N, C-alpha and C positions, 0 to 999 in steps of 0.2 A: 152312102150319099146322104147328106144332111138336107132335110126338108127346108124349103124357103117359103116365106110368106111376104106379102107386100102390105104394108100399113100405110094408109093415106092419112096424113095429118090434117089439122084444121085449115091449113093454107092450100090444101089440094095436092101437096107434094107427096109422091110415092117414095117410101123408104123400105128398102129390102132388108129383111132380117132372116137369120138362120136359126131354126129351132134346135135347141140343144136337148131339151127334155120337156115333157108335159105331164101333168098330173091333175087329178080331180080331188077337191077337198070341199066337203059340205055342199056337194052338188054344183060347184063352180069349177070350170076348166081353166087351169093356169098353164101358161107357157113360159119357159125360160128361153130367152132369145138373145142373140148377139148381132151386132151390125158389122162385125169383122171376124178375123181369125187370129190365131196366135194365143200365147199363154197370157198376155196382158190385156186381152180384149175386154171391153165393157160388156156386161150382160144386163138384161132388163127382165123384169117379171111383168107379164101382161095377163089379163084375165078376160074371158069371154063374157060380155055383158048382154048378149042378145044376138039377133039375126036381122039383117036388113031385109025387110019384106019385099022390096022391089027386085033385088037380084039374088037373094038367098045367101049372100056372103055373111060370114060371122063378123060381129062388131066386137072389137077388143079395145081395152084401154090399159094404160100403164097403172100398175098398183102403186099408189102414192101414200096410203094410210100406213103409218109407221108400224103399228101392231100387226096389221095384216101382212105387211112386207116382211117383217121379222119372222112371223110364223111360217109363211110359205117358203121363205129362203131356207129355213131349217129342214123342211121336207125335201127340197131340192138337194141340199147338202147331203142328206142321207141317201137319196137316190143315186147321187153322183159322188161316190166316196173318193174318187181320184181328183176331184175339182174343189178348189177353195173358193167359197163364196163370202164376200165381204159386203155388208149392206152399207150404202152411203145414201143419205137423204139430202 
């Protein structure tokens, strides 16, 4: 069973993601997530940027820096040798 997480965007909307894989690089926890299923589903890379002191939930954001995105996508591609990852900015 795939782990699910709920991400709340700036507008307060909850978006459900399915965690495909996670890894740690240079002390930062990265998640490869998707909002759907199937072979053509879009995937996103998120990183943990801290913890909400009020309720103890992790705070994540989408990786947007091109170099960071390229580097971590290669790590996920190696971890998931049966999955093709194509970076789109």
